[in-house]
Steps between C-alpha positions, in 0.01 A plus 500: 500500500772253395507302825780265399726788403429679828575188705824453309604857585440460874800476731533175691423685826179640349399148397565371851279770652219402264550132583447578868134574418434163333353347815364819656197715422578753769755786514844395624753674713853542359631275776264222393615528138865503605453187709304300244729589209828497694576863419625789707268792577702743289462281189130454570431873526706574190301245299171625647585855391562381144179296492296787644627740232362259239166451677544135606496558876373769733681611815272576794677725749390519861632713787433393860570703812643331807515669840758409762645654816812709510746456785332784690158356417603165649602679822162678511320170442685335788519793747200706398439815299603828668138590580445157657800543728385850596142398580619211714700748712202739518264221601710437808611854584215725386582854386868567419714773355600432135872470572443285809262273307758448225773420756286243683400336170868480394445703181724762349370843409414406139318176591320677782372771265375236254342295778315796655372598156354151452359503856295803401410356160379170648310683775690326780621814677471876512758771563450822690765758580784251438347222711361176354217304656309186388145538364376181667607271778706194421690412185323515161467175308733408219428692179499373141847644436639302794326187376658551157846537658452160667395346168806649328722351771420161345600611150412724201138535391325639195277808566229367267466195729413713806146582609374857495593564864858377463536673163417833668761419768748422221445847354559655842825308549613587146465868596731452799860498387727207564250243628404293196674427172296474179655288227360460149557163336453470127395169349446385144267238361528376141181427306483333161302698239269329245769559233756332725265209566450447124876506453546242774230274357673513163795324660812647659803272503803562721805443284853626561556789263802666349492872444824520301726277295850466647832385361481196727161400355642507149822320594328210679198477272268559794320770300304219326336400830421848632158658504528869413264751648308702243547873470211740542560765237206702638646524850545846646853630493663701778538873454859598435619851579834555328740770606447820305612860485277747685247646253614858561862402431390316184328813369810707581712247311260519207527881494879474511502255210285735288731799546811291451350370175436862393871573539492680835783483755403424859625720783456519875534760771501531879178475701618762751549808286578866550225754449731648236471199266142417600358852464738789426671380183154414364400867531259435787491812722602468863156616617315242287226310687652161410807589709301541820538255791149366442593386149870403518700278739799696635785286629617562856835322468681624300306828499707647213643357179808591302430727202669472156753752366465867594467580132188284458353625828559858390330449164196342670486794744515748216217329310279501811566866583487670160491234227875506432581501130179317400300817429264408783427723801553208738299489823616842623602405855824461697609137459632334821783245464426355847150405387652326199735301726216337697481118481172353377362167390462551126146588400551396136767339284543813287804581715664193340445663158655826619810323632527296180496814281795647692705184445403411141482702180216473243390322293373257764202297617483408869240349732494424872268293719503560874311567820386850587352636822229754579308579816175341385225367725476124454175417318379248246662707222788687668820393676789709638741275307456389140687441172552730205660455159680810377653561162662764279586527131749769399621599153507778242182388323300383804160667529166464676363280224788253554411488870136415429608231253729333756228498764242370253732214403576422867133470592425307179755236605323479837169447320338841561359777285628839616395861459659825616358815656672829588651534848733721705830408667760750632783345299341420161335692217316376296353262763250216476335230707462145363165324528426140405162356406336223705246321277323318786440828683458704181712776651845658487747501790808722547832320548774763477637824370742603228635803319800685357750622761494878534809707414519589872571130569737436209713817500653450851572134410690608189259325260441682173271253323129435558422238765171310517417359845232277651412357841245223531347326803533121519274395789188632332597318183548182706154540654347513152701203379422289809138618527526609864327796661726556802861606443594364843449147372823533299696521825307261724615141557177350369628152407159387374483785248865464398465124445197539274662757271591348164863448408415551133255720314502879525792489744719294266838672457 
């Protein structure tokens, strides 16, 4: 240990605290140090904290209890406890009715009830059929609790200074509300450690120190006379928590940047949507299970939404009922326009793709990121509200292989290896689900679905080219990226977790 270097790095207040122990082999109180070194208590404790962290002093903490009387307790000490006042009346009157006894003793109903209870507990009286009578003639002698009240009249005492008899009385009084007040007083004693003693013996000089060089020092030449405090390059530094974007938002921004770099156009759509755009135009039958109340949030106000042109509505109706001009048989049921007008919270962002296709002509590439809503039970892996990224690619030469290539490139940019397996969706054919590989778990996990829009979706929208579509979940991807097991953590205000997340690394945009 380089003692000289350590002494040079000590603050002047730390040196003064050490100097206080030069003529003392015993622990010192902070007040003693403050007095001998002409310091204030705050400076002493600050210096002690710094010295303790480096092992030069040890802080001995002690907590002492002091017992004193409350205002009511002082009255009881001077005038007598309720049971004492009651027994004094009984000693002179004999057997009395409860209410009459309380009146003669000058006690209210509450004090009387407490007093009679303690009469029974102390064995001073008995009660029979509402009448109280003393157990013995005369007035009982003063008990330990009454003796303690008289002692407390003279000032606070420490329970550990009482004998066994008075300590038992103290416990009784502590159980009776409003008689005694218990105050805990914390005290500190500072003890020099062997390392601190060796440092002190090496020689600690009190010299005025400068912690920084000022313009005035340079101008007057005073800098030549100053003693500069050394810097401890090994000192602990404070943790700094800079402001940062929420990790879920950062991942969403990263996803947006990938699709924008791939030449996609970003689009948005309303959160409150009509069942027409959310289900019907995507060739989802009106009796499909996903449209039931237990799966979809139906909006009460407004209960119905405005539908697009009659021509588009008619084409969608025709496709549902008999396949229209697509060559399909449709769903073979009577389509209800009132069902299509119902307002819902969108269950996916595919409705944004449907709207976009009616307003834009191929070739095109579009993606959308937004919140979707489903009636899910809240668990560690499900929420009724989450994010989805949706996208479409439309053009004469677009095919299923192009779709797989786009998704493979997207997941490659995110750092994942992806595979595809067959799937079924009402509005796409061919259809696939995307799975990414997790090396640490040596397993695959599904993250979304994709496929080629069916003719029954495209024909009513007036689209004559192939359209590849995909919809991918974001929260599950965020859980993998952030290594969390509970999806709810993404939406909880856990400042400790948020502060510890890195600003750089895998989440770098």
